[in-house]
C-alpha positions as CSV (number, residue, x, y, z in Angstrom):
1,K,14.8,-24.8,-14.2
2,W,13.9,-21.2,-13.4
3,K,17.1,-20.8,-11.3
4,K,19.1,-21.8,-14.4
5,R,17.2,-19.4,-16.6
6,F,17.8,-16.5,-14.2
7,A,21.5,-17.3,-14.1
8,N,21.6,-17.2,-17.9
9,L,19.7,-13.9,-18.0
10,K,22.1,-12.5,-15.4
11,Q,25.1,-13.6,-17.4
12,A,23.6,-12.1,-20.6
13,S,23.1,-8.8,-18.8
14,H,26.7,-8.8,-17.7
15,L,27.9,-9.3,-21.3
16,L,25.5,-6.6,-22.5
17,L,26.8,-4.1,-20.0
18,E,30.4,-4.9,-20.9
19,A,29.7,-4.4,-24.5
20,W,27.9,-1.1,-23.7
21,A,30.9,0.1,-21.7
22,K,33.3,-0.7,-24.6
23,I,31.1,1.3,-26.9
24,E,31.2,4.2,-24.5
25,D,35.0,4.0,-24.4
26,Q,35.2,4.0,-28.2
27,M,32.8,7.0,-28.4
28,A,34.9,8.9,-25.9
29,S,38.0,8.2,-27.9
30,L,36.2,9.4,-31.1
31,S,35.1,12.6,-29.3
32,T,38.7,13.2,-28.4
33,D,40.1,12.6,-31.9
34,Y,37.3,14.4,-33.7
35,P,35.9,17.2,-31.4
36,D,33.7,18.5,-34.1
37,L,31.4,15.5,-33.6
38,V,30.4,16.7,-30.1
39,S,27.6,19.2,-29.9
40,E,28.1,22.5,-28.0
41,E,25.7,21.4,-25.3
42,E,27.7,18.2,-24.7
43,V,31.0,20.2,-24.5
44,E,29.4,22.5,-21.9
45,L,28.4,19.6,-19.8
46,E,31.7,17.9,-20.0
47,E,33.6,21.1,-19.1
48,E,31.3,21.5,-16.1
49,F,32.6,18.3,-14.5
50,W,35.4,16.1,-16.0
51,L,35.6,12.4,-15.2
52,H,38.2,9.9,-16.0
53,E,37.1,7.3,-18.7
54,S,37.3,4.5,-16.2
55,V,34.9,6.3,-13.8
56,V,32.5,7.0,-16.6
57,R,32.6,3.4,-17.5
58,Q,31.8,2.3,-13.9
59,F,29.0,4.9,-13.7
60,R,27.4,3.7,-17.0
61,Q,27.6,0.1,-15.8
62,G,26.0,1.0,-12.5
63,Q,23.2,2.8,-14.4
64,G,22.7,-0.3,-16.5
65,Y,22.4,-2.6,-13.4
66,Y,20.1,0.0,-11.7
67,G,17.9,0.0,-14.8
68,L,17.6,-3.8,-14.6
69,T,16.6,-3.4,-10.9
70,M,19.8,-5.3,-9.9
71,F,20.5,-2.9,-7.1
72,R,23.1,-4.9,-5.2
73,E,25.3,-5.0,-8.3
74,A,24.6,-1.3,-9.1
75,E,25.6,-0.2,-5.5
76,G,29.1,-1.7,-6.0
77,F,29.7,0.2,-9.1
78,F,28.4,3.5,-7.7
79,A,30.4,3.0,-4.5
80,D,33.6,2.7,-6.7
81,V,32.6,5.9,-8.6
82,V,32.1,7.9,-5.4
83,E,35.4,6.6,-3.9
84,E,37.2,7.8,-7.1
85,E,35.2,11.0,-7.5
86,P,33.6,12.1,-4.2
87,D,32.5,15.4,-5.6
88,F,30.5,13.8,-8.5
89,L,27.0,14.4,-7.0
90,L,25.1,12.4,-9.6
91,G,27.2,9.3,-8.7
92,R,26.5,9.9,-5.0
93,L,22.8,10.3,-5.7
94,Y,22.7,7.0,-7.6
95,L,24.6,5.3,-4.7
96,G,22.1,6.6,-2.3
97,L,19.2,5.4,-4.5
98,S,20.8,1.9,-4.8
99,Q,21.1,1.7,-1.0
100,F,17.6,3.0,-0.6
101,Q,16.3,0.2,-2.9
102,N,18.4,-2.2,-0.8
103,K,16.7,-0.9,2.4
104,Q,20.0,0.4,3.8
105,W,18.2,3.5,5.1
106,D,21.1,4.9,7.2
107,L,23.7,4.6,4.5
108,A,21.4,6.1,1.9
109,L,20.5,9.0,4.3
110,Y,24.2,9.8,4.8
111,H,24.7,10.3,1.0
112,F,21.5,12.3,0.5
113,Q,22.4,14.6,3.4
114,L,25.9,15.1,2.0
115,V,24.3,16.1,-1.3
116,V,22.1,18.6,0.5
117,V,25.1,20.4,2.1
118,T,27.3,20.3,-1.0
119,A,25.0,20.8,-4.0
120,T,24.3,24.3,-5.4
121,H,21.7,23.4,-8.2
122,A,18.0,23.4,-7.2
123,P,17.2,20.1,-8.9
124,F,19.8,18.2,-6.9
125,L,18.7,19.8,-3.7
126,A,15.0,19.1,-4.4
127,F,15.7,15.5,-5.2
128,A,17.9,14.9,-2.2
129,H,15.4,16.4,0.2
130,H,12.7,14.3,-1.3
131,M,14.6,11.1,-0.9
132,I,15.4,12.1,2.7
133,G,11.7,12.4,3.2
134,C,11.1,9.0,1.7
135,I,13.7,7.5,4.1
136,H,11.9,9.1,7.1
137,V,8.7,7.5,5.9
138,K,10.3,4.1,5.8
139,Q,11.6,4.8,9.4
140,R,8.0,5.8,10.4
141,N,8.9,9.4,11.2
142,E,6.1,11.2,9.4
143,N,6.7,14.6,10.9
144,A,10.4,14.6,9.8
145,A,9.2,13.4,6.3
146,I,6.8,16.3,6.0
147,R,9.6,18.8,6.7
148,S,11.8,17.2,4.1
149,F,9.1,17.1,1.4
150,E,8.3,20.8,2.1
151,Q,12.0,21.6,1.7
152,A,12.0,19.7,-1.6
153,I,9.0,21.8,-2.8
154,E,10.8,25.0,-1.8
155,Y,13.5,24.2,-4.4
156,D,11.0,22.9,-7.0
157,K,7.4,24.1,-6.8
158,D,6.5,21.7,-9.6
159,Y,7.8,18.5,-8.0
160,A,4.7,16.4,-8.3
161,D,6.1,13.4,-6.4
162,A,7.0,15.6,-3.4
163,W,3.5,17.1,-3.3
164,F,2.0,13.6,-3.4
165,N,4.2,12.2,-0.7
166,L,3.6,15.3,1.4
167,G,-0.2,14.6,1.2
168,A,0.4,10.9,1.9
169,A,2.4,11.7,5.1
170,Y,-0.3,14.1,6.3
171,Y,-2.9,11.4,5.5
172,R,-1.1,8.7,7.6
173,L,-1.0,11.2,10.5
174,K,-4.8,11.6,10.0
175,Q,-4.3,15.3,9.3
176,Y,-6.8,15.2,6.4
177,H,-7.3,19.0,6.1
178,D,-3.6,19.4,5.4
179,A,-3.5,16.4,3.1
180,I,-6.2,17.6,0.7
181,P,-4.4,20.7,-0.7
182,A,-1.2,18.7,-1.2
183,F,-3.1,16.1,-3.3
184,Y,-4.7,19.0,-5.3
185,H,-1.3,20.4,-6.0
186,A,-0.1,16.9,-7.2
187,L,-3.1,16.7,-9.5
188,A,-2.5,20.2,-10.9
189,L,0.9,19.0,-12.0
190,N,-0.3,15.6,-13.2
191,E,-4.0,15.3,-14.1
192,H,-3.7,11.6,-14.7
193,D,-2.5,10.9,-11.1
194,W,-5.2,8.4,-10.0
195,E,-3.5,7.7,-6.7
196,S,-3.9,11.4,-5.7
197,M,-7.6,11.1,-6.7
198,F,-7.9,8.0,-4.6
199,Y,-6.3,9.6,-1.6
200,L,-8.6,12.6,-2.0
201,S,-11.6,10.3,-1.9
202,N,-10.3,8.7,1.3
203,C,-9.8,12.1,2.9
204,Y,-13.3,13.2,2.1
205,R,-14.6,9.8,3.4
206,H,-13.3,10.6,6.8
207,H,-15.3,13.8,6.7
208,K,-18.4,12.0,5.4
209,E,-18.5,14.3,2.4
210,W,-20.1,11.5,0.2
211,N,-20.5,13.5,-3.0
212,S,-16.8,14.4,-3.1
213,V,-16.0,10.8,-2.1
214,T,-18.0,9.4,-5.1
215,Y,-16.6,12.0,-7.5
216,W,-13.0,11.3,-6.8
217,R,-13.5,7.5,-6.5
218,M,-15.1,7.5,-10.0
219,A,-12.4,9.8,-11.3
220,S,-9.6,7.5,-10.1
221,F,-11.5,4.4,-11.4
222,E,-11.8,6.0,-14.9
223,K,-8.0,6.5,-14.9
224,T,-6.9,3.0,-13.7
225,S,-9.8,0.5,-13.2
226,H,-7.8,-0.7,-10.2
227,P,-9.7,-3.3,-8.2
228,Q,-8.8,-1.5,-4.9
229,V,-10.9,1.4,-6.2
230,M,-13.8,-1.0,-6.9
231,L,-13.6,-2.4,-3.4
232,S,-13.5,1.1,-1.9
233,L,-16.6,2.1,-3.9
234,A,-18.4,-1.1,-2.7
235,H,-17.5,-0.2,0.9
236,D,-18.7,3.4,0.4
237,F,-22.1,2.3,-0.9
238,E,-22.4,-0.1,2.1
239,E,-21.8,2.7,4.5
240,M,-24.2,5.0,2.7
241,G,-26.9,2.2,3.0
242,Q,-27.1,1.5,-0.8
243,P,-26.7,-2.3,-1.0
244,N,-27.8,-2.5,-4.6
245,Q,-24.9,-0.2,-5.7
246,A,-22.5,-2.1,-3.5
247,I,-23.5,-5.4,-5.2
248,I,-22.7,-3.9,-8.6
249,W,-19.1,-3.2,-7.5
250,Y,-18.6,-6.5,-5.7
251,R,-19.7,-8.3,-8.9
252,K,-17.1,-6.3,-10.9
253,L,-14.5,-7.6,-8.4
254,L,-15.2,-11.3,-9.3
255,V,-13.0,-11.0,-12.4
256,H,-10.0,-10.3,-10.2
257,P,-8.8,-13.6,-8.6
258,E,-7.1,-11.9,-5.6
259,Y,-10.3,-10.1,-4.7
260,R,-12.8,-12.9,-5.2
261,R,-12.8,-13.9,-1.5
262,V,-13.9,-10.4,-0.4
263,A,-16.3,-10.2,-3.3
264,Y,-18.2,-13.4,-2.3
265,H,-18.5,-12.1,1.3
266,G,-19.6,-8.7,0.2
267,L,-22.3,-10.1,-2.2
268,G,-23.6,-12.4,0.6
269,W,-23.8,-9.6,3.1
270,N,-25.4,-7.0,0.8
271,Y,-28.0,-9.5,-0.6
272,W,-28.9,-10.3,3.0
273,T,-29.1,-6.6,3.9
274,N,-31.4,-6.3,0.8
275,K,-33.6,-9.1,2.4
276,N,-32.7,-11.5,-0.5
277,I,-31.9,-14.4,1.8
278,S,-31.7,-17.1,-0.8
279,E,-29.3,-15.1,-3.0
280,A,-27.2,-14.2,0.1
281,E,-26.9,-17.9,1.0
282,C,-26.0,-18.8,-2.6
283,W,-23.1,-16.4,-2.7
284,L,-21.8,-17.4,0.7
285,K,-21.9,-21.1,-0.1
286,K,-20.0,-20.4,-3.3
287,G,-17.4,-18.5,-1.4
288,L,-17.1,-21.1,1.4
289,T,-16.8,-23.9,-1.2
290,L,-13.6,-22.1,-2.5
291,Y,-12.5,-20.7,0.9
292,P,-13.9,-23.1,3.5
293,N,-12.2,-21.5,6.5
294,D,-12.7,-17.9,5.7
295,P,-13.6,-16.3,9.0
296,D,-15.6,-13.3,7.5
297,M,-17.8,-15.5,5.4
298,L,-18.3,-18.1,8.2
299,F,-19.3,-15.3,10.6
300,T,-21.8,-13.8,8.1
301,F,-23.2,-17.3,7.3
302,M,-23.7,-18.0,11.0
303,W,-25.3,-14.6,11.5
304,I,-27.8,-15.2,8.7
305,Q,-28.6,-18.7,9.9
306,L,-29.3,-17.5,13.4
307,S,-31.5,-14.7,12.1
308,N,-33.5,-17.4,10.2
309,G,-33.6,-19.6,13.3
310,N,-31.3,-22.3,11.8
311,I,-29.3,-23.0,15.0
312,Q,-27.9,-26.3,13.9
313,R,-26.5,-24.9,10.7
314,A,-24.9,-22.1,12.6
315,E,-23.4,-24.5,15.1
316,K,-22.1,-26.7,12.3
317,A,-20.4,-23.7,10.7
318,Y,-18.9,-22.7,14.0
319,E,-17.3,-26.1,14.4
320,M,-15.4,-25.6,11.2
321,L,-13.3,-22.9,12.9
322,P,-9.8,-23.8,14.1
323,E,-9.6,-24.1,17.9
324,K,-7.3,-21.1,18.2
325,V,-9.7,-18.9,16.3
326,K,-12.5,-19.9,18.6
327,E,-10.5,-18.3,21.5
328,E,-10.8,-14.8,19.9
329,P,-13.3,-12.5,21.6
330,I,-15.4,-12.0,18.5
331,W,-15.9,-15.7,18.0
332,Q,-16.6,-16.2,21.7
333,A,-19.3,-13.6,21.3
334,M,-20.7,-15.6,18.3
335,R,-20.6,-18.8,20.4
336,M,-22.7,-17.0,23.1
337,R,-25.2,-15.8,20.5
338,I,-25.6,-19.4,19.2
339,S,-26.0,-20.7,22.8
340,T,-28.5,-17.9,23.6
341,H,-30.6,-19.0,20.6
342,A,-30.3,-22.6,21.8
343,G,-31.5,-21.7,25.3
344,Q,-28.2,-22.6,26.9
345,F,-28.1,-19.6,29.3
346,E,-25.8,-21.1,31.9
347,D,-23.2,-21.7,29.3
348,V,-23.7,-18.1,28.1
349,R,-23.1,-16.7,31.6
350,D,-19.9,-18.7,32.0
351,M,-18.5,-17.6,28.6
352,A,-19.6,-14.0,29.3
353,Q,-17.6,-13.9,32.5
354,I,-14.4,-14.9,30.5
355,L,-14.9,-11.9,28.3
356,I,-15.7,-9.6,31.2
357,D,-12.3,-10.6,32.7
358,H,-10.6,-9.8,29.4
359,D,-8.0,-6.9,29.4
360,K,-9.6,-5.2,26.3
361,P,-12.6,-2.9,26.8
362,M,-14.3,-4.1,23.6
363,A,-14.2,-7.7,24.8
364,Q,-15.5,-6.7,28.2
365,A,-18.4,-4.8,26.6
366,M,-19.4,-7.9,24.6
367,G,-19.2,-10.0,27.7
368,Y,-21.5,-7.6,29.7
369,Y,-23.9,-7.4,26.7
370,H,-24.3,-11.2,26.4
371,Q,-24.5,-11.6,30.2
372,G,-27.3,-9.0,30.3
373,R,-29.1,-10.6,27.4
374,S,-29.0,-14.1,28.9
375,M,-30.4,-12.6,32.2
376,L,-33.2,-11.0,30.3
377,E,-34.1,-14.3,28.6
378,V,-34.6,-16.0,32.1
379,G,-36.4,-13.0,33.5
380,Q,-33.7,-11.6,35.8
381,I,-34.4,-8.0,34.9
382,Q,-33.1,-6.3,38.1
């Protein structure tokens, strides 16, 4: 059913673009027959670069497909335009953009680099350098991306997207001191840029500057009300040791279906941190009813049960895990914790040795910890 509807929509878009192209041809003909209809600005632009009507038609059709996010179709039209008019830089930019959207990084890079060496106008150069930077990001070459974004800014100091992407590249490299001024520049150019606000809050979080974190988190939330901002606020208050505030934000997340799983877990954990055991269990049970195999909720549920001395309930929850999951070091550590509470110290020592022989230092540390704890329980202090 939906496949048929999509085919109908695609056919309709083809017809629409054909009609649009015919109108463009008729308007071009009218402009030729009646030059007084064309404004001086349009004449100046046309004199700057003359294109054959067929190329204009292809270019307009390519733009139409691009606007409909039909990038494969758009690429074909722009490729024909560039083949006919290789010096038409706008056509080459659109071809590069179409290939970028189609994840053809090397092909797109070729066209943007060609624009860089042939263009003379600053807007073209700024845009081409910016897109080269975006390709470097896709290729995970952040340092090259930073150089390209800086070159884009050299040609256009007010290029907000370039400032934002420069900050984001520094952020991914964990160079937060360099990222912060870039995001401030982006905000100076667009005061409604909630993503720059959100990144700023993340930068300050790494420096533990909590007042700045909260300020920029709330500023971004006021602009967008995005659930990711709510989740970040909840995590911030957890780390600051303010479970009551964290609970407020986890409750807000419940209205977003894709965040309910993490909201149930967060509510359970923070109510337990707040020593409200019954409320913690209530939220975890609700969450596990909807997501019975969620590892985070199961882990927290087991932890709470062991803290309350309910070993059997913890064991029952552990048995709900898939066998493959039980092999993970964190769950082996939980199994040892359960066995320690049950007084099964020989089992604990055997399991601890498995983690001690693991190749990851974190797993080895958990193994030594539980081995030492089991030895303390039986009085082997030396």
